C-alpha positions in Angstrom: -104.2 -29.6 102.2 -105.7 -27.5 105.0 -109.2 -28.0 103.5 -108.8 -31.7 104.2 -107.8 -31.0 107.9 -104.4 -32.7 107.6 -101.9 -31.8 110.2 -98.1 -31.3 109.9 -97.3 -34.6 111.7 -99.8 -36.7 109.6 -98.3 -39.5 107.6 -100.2 -39.1 104.3 -100.5 -41.7 101.6 -102.0 -40.5 98.3 -103.7 -42.1 95.4 -104.5 -40.1 92.2 -106.4 -41.4 89.3 -109.7 -42.8 88.1 -111.6 -44.8 90.7 -112.3 -47.9 88.7 -111.8 -51.6 89.5 -108.6 -51.9 87.4 -106.8 -49.3 89.5 -106.9 -51.3 92.8 -108.4 -48.6 95.0 -110.4 -51.0 97.1 -107.3 -53.0 97.8 -105.5 -49.8 98.8 -108.3 -49.0 101.3 -108.0 -52.6 102.7 -104.2 -52.0 103.1 -104.8 -48.8 105.0 -107.1 -50.8 107.4 -104.0 -53.0 108.1 -101.9 -49.9 109.0 -104.0 -48.4 111.8 -101.0 -48.8 114.2 -99.3 -46.0 112.3 -100.0 -42.8 114.3 -101.7 -40.0 112.4 -102.1 -42.1 109.2 -104.2 -40.5 106.4 -105.1 -41.7 103.0 -106.3 -39.2 100.4 -107.9 -40.6 97.3 -107.9 -38.0 94.5 -110.3 -38.6 91.6 -113.6 -39.8 90.5 -114.9 -42.6 88.3 -115.6 -40.5 85.1 -113.3 -37.4 84.8 -116.0 -35.2 86.4 -118.7 -36.2 83.8 -121.8 -38.2 84.5 -122.9 -40.2 87.5 -120.7 -42.3 89.9 -120.5 -45.9 88.9 -121.2 -48.8 91.3 -117.5 -49.3 91.9 -117.2 -45.7 93.2 -120.1 -46.4 95.5 -118.4 -49.5 96.8 -115.2 -47.5 97.5 -117.1 -44.9 99.4 -118.9 -47.5 101.5 -115.7 -49.3 102.2 -114.1 -46.0 103.4 -117.1 -44.9 105.4 -116.1 -46.4 108.7 -112.7 -44.8 108.4 -113.7 -41.2 107.8 -111.1 -40.0 110.3 -108.4 -41.6 108.2 -109.6 -41.7 104.6 -110.5 -38.6 102.5 -112.1 -39.1 99.0 -111.9 -35.9 97.1 -114.1 -36.8 94.2 -113.2 -35.3 90.8 -110.6 -32.5 91.2 -109.6 -30.3 88.2 -106.2 -31.5 87.1 -104.5 -28.2 87.8 -105.2 -28.7 91.5 -103.9 -32.2 91.8 -100.2 -31.4 92.3 -100.9 -29.2 95.3 -102.7 -32.1 97.1 -100.0 -34.6 96.1 -97.3 -32.3 97.3 -98.6 -32.8 100.9 -98.2 -36.6 100.7 -95.4 -38.6 102.3 -95.8 -41.4 99.7 -98.0 -42.1 96.6 -99.4 -45.5 95.9 -100.2 -46.8 92.3 -102.0 -50.1 93.0 -103.0 -50.9 89.5 -104.4 -54.4 88.8 -104.0 -54.2 85.0 -101.0 -53.6 82.7 -100.5 -49.8 82.8 -98.8 -48.8 79.6 -97.6 -45.4 80.8 -99.4 -44.2 83.9 -99.5 -40.5 84.6 -100.2 -41.4 88.2 -96.7 -42.8 88.3 -95.0 -39.9 86.5 -96.6 -37.0 88.5 -95.1 -38.1 91.9 -91.6 -38.2 90.3 -91.8 -34.4 89.6 -92.8 -33.8 93.2 -90.1 -36.0 94.7 -92.5 -38.5 96.2 -91.6 -42.1 97.1 -93.9 -44.5 95.2 -95.3 -47.9 96.1 -96.6 -49.5 92.9 -97.7 -52.9 91.6 -95.6 -54.7 88.9 -97.8 -53.3 86.2 -96.9 -52.7 82.6 -94.3 -50.0 82.2 -94.6 -48.6 85.8 -91.4 -50.3 87.2 -89.3 -49.1 84.3 -90.7 -45.6 84.5 -90.2 -45.2 88.2 -86.8 -46.9 88.7 -85.4 -46.5 92.3 -88.1 -44.0 93.2 -90.6 -46.9 93.7 -91.0 -50.0 95.7 -92.7 -52.6 93.4 -95.0 -55.3 94.7 -96.8 -58.2 93.0 -100.3 -57.4 91.8 -101.9 -60.6 93.2 -105.3 -59.4 94.1 -105.7 -61.6 97.2 -102.3 -60.7 98.6 -102.2 -57.0 97.5 -103.7 -55.4 100.6 -101.1 -57.1 102.9 -98.2 -56.4 100.4 -99.1 -52.7 100.2 -99.6 -52.5 104.0 -96.1 -54.0 104.5 -94.5 -51.4 102.3 -96.4 -48.5 103.9 -95.1 -49.7 107.3 -91.6 -49.9 105.8 -91.6 -46.4 104.5 -93.1 -45.0 107.7 -90.4 -46.7 109.7 -87.6 -45.7 107.4 -87.3 -41.9 106.8 -83.8 -42.3 105.4 -85.3 -44.6 102.7 -88.0 -42.1 101.9 -85.4 -39.4 101.5 -83.3 -41.6 99.1 -86.5 -42.4 97.1 -87.3 -38.7 97.0 -83.9 -37.9 95.5 -84.3 -40.8 93.0 -87.8 -39.5 92.0 -86.5 -36.0 91.3 -83.5 -37.5 89.3 -85.9 -39.7 87.3 -88.4 -36.9 86.6 -86.0 -35.3 84.1 -86.8 -38.1 81.6 -90.5 -37.2 81.7 -90.8 -33.6 80.6 -92.6 -32.0 77.6 -89.2 -31.1 76.1 -87.9 -34.7 76.3 -91.2 -36.0 74.9 -91.0 -33.6 72.0 -87.4 -34.4 71.3 -88.1 -38.1 71.3 -91.2 -37.7 69.1 -89.2 -35.6 66.5 -86.4 -38.2 66.5 -88.9 -41.0 65.8 -90.6 -39.0 63.0 -87.2 -38.1 61.4 -86.2 -41.7 61.5 -89.3 -42.9 59.7 -89.3 -39.9 57.3 -85.8 -41.0 56.1 -87.1 -44.5 55.5 -89.7 -43.2 53.1 -87.2 -41.2 51.0 
């Protein structure tokens, strides 16, 4: 995280994923604007609009313009190769998943679990079930979302004991989301349906 000029005492919020309207990135930036009373607050937005292929879409341009006046607080990395994402996320104090649509199984919610990161997420699709006690869940009402996210960011900043409890919960939850577990569950399903065909 040195390349982004973060300091040891920074309170870092991270977002990782595509920068498209359904992901709620603009609402997250608006939330950060409501948290300027938090000393050394930083937001790092990891990702681009098109997986590193093609031109930025208009939404990405809007996000950059919205963040422009907060350059000392907000860092937008643009597209980052996936192998480098965990290193950046590891520097965060919390990860926000502010999706506005029904996420079926967001990797952006699974990745922080393996890094022991507290999560603030919207009540979106399978995210609450995936994250369990590692996440604080908020309503995805688009008008209220910036304030709801800001309230929870303040809460985590002011409660290091809660962050630690969520960190432990994230690591405990992560064991359910490994390639071994995925393969075992997939084989189990295939065997079940194979037996039906016999």
